C-alpha positions, -999 to 999 in steps of 0.1 A, spaced: 280 -302 956 288 -322 926 300 -357 931 334 -367 916 318 -388 888 299 -358 875 332 -337 873 349 -364 853 320 -365 828 322 -327 824 359 -327 817 356 -355 791 329 -336 774 351 -305 774 380 -323 756 358 -342 731 359 -315 704 379 -285 717 408 -282 741 409 -253 765 440 -243 787 429 -221 815 449 -200 838 481 -199 816 511 -179 828 537 -160 807 570 -178 804 602 -177 784 601 -213 773 608 -220 737 587 -251 735 554 -251 717 526 -275 712 519 -286 676 492 -307 660 501 -332 633 479 -343 603 461 -369 625 452 -345 652 479 -357 676 493 -330 700 530 -330 706 559 -306 716 582 -288 692 613 -269 702 623 -254 667 593 -233 658 594 -203 681 622 -179 690 632 -142 693 648 -118 668 685 -121 677 699 -93 655 688 -62 634 714 -52 608 713 -19 588 716 -25 551 731 -4 523 722 33 526 712 29 562 728 31 597 718 17 631 706 -17 642 712 -39 673 711 -73 690 687 -67 719 660 -44 729 646 -16 708 668 -8 677 668 22 653 675 22 615 686 55 600 684 64 562 716 79 550 711 112 531 730 114 497 728 123 460 691 126 451 679 117 487 669 142 513 663 130 549 642 149 574 630 140 609 597 127 596 602 121 559 626 107 533 623 123 498 639 120 464 655 152 450 660 146 413 678 179 408 709 161 421 711 139 390 689 158 365 699 186 342 677 213 325 649 209 350 618 230 344 580 228 345 563 203 322 594 190 306 595 153 297 624 133 314 648 111 295 677 89 307 712 101 302 735 71 305 727 47 334 724 71 363 714 106 350 681 123 339 677 151 314 646 173 313 640 178 275 634 214 266 620 204 232 595 178 246 569 191 271 536 182 286 511 210 293 493 191 321 460 192 301 467 164 276 490 183 253 524 171 242 548 195 223 578 182 205 600 210 189 633 212 171 655 239 154 674 212 134 667 206 97 643 177 91 636 174 128 618 164 150 610 129 137 582 108 153 589 71 145 568 40 155 588 8 149 578 -28 152 605 -55 151 582 -85 153 586 -110 124 549 -114 118 528 -94 92 511 -72 118 522 -36 118 522 -11 147 492 12 151 486 49 157 451 52 173 428 82 177 400 71 201 370 93 208 356 73 237 320 87 241 287 78 226 291 90 190 268 112 169 269 121 132 297 146 124 317 139 155 355 146 150 375 114 157 410 127 150 428 155 133 463 161 120 471 197 112 500 212 93 507 247 105 533 273 94 539 310 91 528 330 61 548 356 42 537 383 67 550 361 96 515 353 109 517 323 132 495 293 134 484 295 98 469 261 89 480 251 54 468 215 54 447 191 75 437 155 77 403 150 96 384 118 105 347 121 114 317 99 121 295 99 89 267 77 104 268 67 140 238 43 138 246 9 151 249 -16 123 251 12 97 283 28 109 300 49 82 332 71 84 344 102 67 381 110 60 390 144 44 423 159 34 421 197 32 444 224 20 443 262 23 431 279 -9 442 314 -21 425 333 8 438 310 35 406 291 42 406 253 43 388 234 16 386 197 10 409 184 -17 402 147 -10 371 133 8 365 96 14 332 86 28 316 52 35 279 49 26 254 39 53 227 26 29 248 4 6 272 -22 19 306 -22 2 303 14 -13 329 41 -5 325 75 -22 356 96 -30 356 133 -40 388 148 -56 394 185 -59 374 216 -50 357 240 -73 349 238 -110 383 249 -122 403 226 -99 429 204 -115 433 167 -106 465 152 -120 470 114 -125 507 108 -133 503 71 -142 473 49 -151 439 52 -136 418 21 -132 380 25 -129 364 -8 -119 329 5 -113 323 14 -149 308 49 -144 324 83 -144 300 111 -134 306 148 -137 288 176 -118 291 198 -149 309 200 -182 337 174 -184 369 190 -198 398 167 -206 431 186 -213 462 168 -224 493 184 -209 529 175 -203 538 175 -240 511 149 -249 488 154 -279 463 125 -278 437 107 -256 438 70 -264 408 47 -255 412 10 -258 376 -3 -259 352 -22 -281 328 8 -281 324 43 -268 287 51 -261 274 86 -255 238 88 -244 215 117 -235 178 124 -228 181 160 -239 166 175 -270 191 177 -299 216 157 -279 241 141 -275 264 162 -296 300 153 -305 320 184 -315 356 186 -329 368 222 -326 402 235 -337 414 267 -321 448 269 -339 455 301 -357 462 286 -391 444 273 -422 440 237 -409 410 222 -392 403 191 -372 401 155 -384 377 126 -377 397 95 -386 384 60 -390 414 37 -393 417 0 -401 448 -18 -390 447 -56 -394 482 -60 -380 488 -77 -414 486 -69 -451 451 -56 -459 430 -70 -488 409 -55 -515 373 -47 -505 383 -44 -468 358 -21 -449 378 7 -433 350 23 -413 313 30 -412 291 57 -398 256 43 -390 224 63 -384 201 41 -364 167 44 -347 138 21 -338 111 12 -363 74 10 -354 80 -23 -337 108 -7 -316 134 -29 -334 167 -11 -338 171 -3 -375 199 12 -396 183 40 -417 215 53 -433 252 48 -434 285 62 -447 310 35 -455 347 37 -465 362 7 -484 395 -3 -499 392 -9 -536 429 -15 -544 457 -21 -519 487 -22 -543 513 3 -532 513 33 -555 480 24 -570 458 26 -539 421 33 -545 392 37 -522 354 40 -521 329 61 -501 293 48 -502 264 68 -488 235 44 -482 199 47 -470 173 22 -461 148 11 -487 123 -15 -478 144 -22 -447 176 -28 -468 205 -4 -470 210 6 -507 237 28 -523 225 64 -529 259 79 -538 290 59 -545 323 77 -550 350 53 -563 386 59 -572 396 42 -605 425 18 -597 436 17 -633 435 54 -644 452 83 -626 430 114 -617 398 95 -623 371 92 -597 337 77 -607 304 86 -591 272 66 -591 240 84 -581 207 69 -570 197 32 -570 172 16 -594 157 28 -627 127 44 -610 149 66 -588 149 103 -593 179 127 -589 172 164 -583 198 191 -588 188 224 -571 211 246 -591 228 245 -625 244 213 -638 280 219 -649 299 197 -672 336 201 -668 338 239 -663 308 247 -684 272 251 -672 251 226 -691 215 226 -676 197 251 -655 176 241 -625 146 247 -648 158 219 -671 169 242 -699 201 239 -719 224 265 -705 254 259 -728 261 287 -753 270 283 -790 257 247 -795 268 240 -831 253 215 -856 218 214 -840 197 198 -868 163 198 -850 148 210 -817 111 201 -822 84 227 -816 94 257 -794 61 266 -777 73 295 -755 103 316 -747 121 348 -758 143 350 -788 176 368 -780 197 357 -809 206 376 -841 178 391 -862 156 366 -880 157 372 -916 124 380 -934 128 349 -955 124 328 -923 93 347 -911 58 334 -920 36 354 -944 10 360 -916 36 379 -894 42 416 -894 75 425 -909 96 457 -906 87 469 -940 49 464 -935 51 482 -901 71 511 -913 48 518 -943 18 519 -919 31 539 -890 56 564 -903 29 585 -918 12 590 -884 42 593 -859 67 621 -857 99 603 -848 113 634 -829 83 637 -806 81 619 -772 46 604 -769 29 608 -736 6 579 -729 -7 592 -695 -28 623 -691 -9 633 -659 24 645 -673 40 646 -638 38 608 -638 41 602 -675 54 572 -693 81 591 -711 109 578 -733 131 608 -740 168 619 -739 186 649 -723 161 654 -694 179 680 -671 153 682 -643 124 661 -632 116 675 -597 109 651 -569 102 615 -578 81 603 -549 74 568 -560 82 542 -587 108 516 -594 142 525 -609 150 502 -637 178 521 -655 216 516 -653 232 514 -619 234 548 -601 270 558 -594 282 563 -559 288 600 -565 250 605 -568 242 586 -535 239 602 -500 271 599 -478 253 577 -453 244 551 -480 264 518 -478 284 512 -509 295 477 -520 328 488 -534 357 510 -521 365 518 -485 339 533 -462 336 539 -424 304 531 -406 292 548 -374 268 531 -351 259 495 -348 250 476 -380 231 443 -378 235 417 -406 209 391 -399 222 366 -424 258 369 -412 290 382 -427 312 362 -451 344 383 -456 371 373 -479 395 383 -452 397 403 -419 422 431 -420 442 437 -388 462 469 -385 488 477 -358 476 497 -329 486 533 -319 511 543 -293 486 552 -266 479 528 -237 451 504 -246 450 516 -283 438 489 -306 439 485 -344 412 479 -369 400 443 -370 402 439 -332 375 418 -315 359 435 -284 337 415 -259 308 433 -242 281 423 -218 302 401 -195 306 414 -159 311 450 -149 344 459 -132 367 489 -128 397 480 -149 431 494 -157 434 502 -194 461 481 -211 463 455 -183 456 418 -190 427 401 -173 410 367 -171 373 360 -166 375 341 -133 341 329 -120 323 358 -137 347 385 -126 375 401 -146 406 394 -125 442 405 -133 461 376 -150 489 362 -129 511 332 -140 520 326 -103 485 311 -98 470 285 -122 435 296 -113 443 332 -125 459 323 -158 439 296 -176 405 312 -182 392 335 -210 419 362 -214 414 398 -225 430 432 -225 411 461 -209 406 489 -234 392 513 -208 384 517 -172 349 500 -172 347 465 -186 309 468 -193 310 502 -211 344 500 -229 345 462 -234 374 438 -232 397 430 -262 398 393 -268 418 393 -301 436 418 -322 464 443 -323 467 463 -290 491 484 -270 497 472 -234 500 494 -204 534 482 -193 565 470 -211 573 433 -210 586 422 -176 615 400 -190 632 390 -222 646 407 -253 619 422 -276 618 414 -313 589 415 -338 571 382 -341 584 365 -310 560 349 -285 545 368 -256 537 349 -224 516 356 -193 538 371 -166 541 364 -129 536 401 -124 498 405 -122 482 421 -153 514 422 -174 532 401 -201 567 387 -205 589 376 -234 604 349 -212 582 319 -202 578 315 -164 599 286 -151 594 283 -113 576 254 -97 538 261 -97 540 287 -124 517 285 -154 530 289 -190 505 304 -214 511 320 -248 492 353 -252 502 362 -287 532 378 -305 551 410 -302 546 435 -331 569 465 -325 600 462 -303 600 485 -273 565 500 -279 544 474 -259 525 465 -290 514 430 -297 489 408 -316 468 395 -287 456 359 -296 458 339 -263 463 301 -266 434 281 -251 460 257 -236 484 262 -207 512 242 -189 516 241 -152 552 236 -141 555 208 -115 
């Protein structure tokens, strides 16, 4: 048994850190013990208490003051109440409800299920409208800073080269009511996914003539050169890229994958370059070549113009332009070996005179070889200086003509006839005398004269006998008249008068009169006709007149005689002004059913298969490519996207006859 002191020690130890109340009973007292900030324990009568009332709020019933109470939810518009659940029924305040429709607010207390805006549950949103120019998708930002709103495509996986990042497709129905035809597309891809070398690819594609998508614009970042972005415009070698305004090239280089054709359209006639120099370089043999070609059907050719415009009054001796011929010398120093220079001699109005000097290098210095100078004081006088220096030589390959009279032959002989008052010619050591008979008085005593020869020979020669000097009379040297038959002459050279055409075989080519040739004839040195005669074609389909030019050896297709074709990518295709890529190539009229065997007429008089599709016919009016495939029209196409191209001129109203001479240029209507 513990003694009292021990119990007191135990209780003090029990209250030193913690307080324990043992054997507590339940009571209704409202007083509670509280501890203040110093740890002092005291009584408080305001902390505890019971719930004195439960009140049902809006939309509920029930409640009470004592005991257990119940709160009930009131059923109403949009709210369904069951024994074990309270649910919202949106059909009470929503119209047009249906699966997958997007909900929008109607006023402040109603909902509309949009029939034109749906979600398929798999990530697809569909916004439709039957109203013109609808639906419209607008992203607006009303912030006053310079940052714009964003439309983001995010492919949130580890990327690889070629991954699609986002696509915008433009779909419609074609003329046969086929749905979901893609006419255009914008596609973003990963060009290079390597970290630190990331590069993107953005392409704008359109459907080409067979409905397949091809890139019209491709923009790609390079992964090997920082700051470079490559752009590809167009698709195919005959594509057209149009720049309505100015085009600025800051990189300095334009590169073509093939021949570079520049066509001026829209009524323009010139390509203007503002630059200090235009340099054309090539590593090919016989290159580079600069060619000026005129395809106009007239007597005029092209011009190469060197023009000087000071912006002020010019002065005498101003250089107008120079063509230099340069190459390196043995020390690889750039040297001018020749030049053609134009200069002003006289600037006075009405008395202008110029000079052209052709120079070549001599001892490293350009010296005049030929100088052509207009005389500024005398009308119709042009002076020419030839060669430079007294030791120079001038060689004339043909005959030298003075005025209109031949003066010296290329052998150095005087070619002028009837030179009067020649008093001496020196000693004539060789030559053939073809003048009048030299009188005996001017023949030396040691020469045989006619009288001496006659006296000696007449006694021995019968003047009526033809003398045979060859023992074989079938091949005799005979000088005789009235020979009526000689048999077959199997060899020898004819040196008599020209044989008349009447005595030549029918298959012999004559140089005068009209003659028809059969079979191919080859003229290795070319043909230089004084003119080419074109005659109107016959009335039959694909008939063509004399002078027509027929092209063989290009492609082999089955063709419709009298129809108009273009050579499109190596295939003869019916010309159609509805499509630029079927109207601007080499044009021809089929003259048969096989392009390889019958050939294709590229120029000349021809009768078409069909009458002109539009317009009033008259001889000499222009004929255009038609929007009806393979045919022609007298009225130029005018619809947007049509191509206007002149094919030639009508020759006989109503008979489908024309002079086919297609223009090399065309105009596409925007």
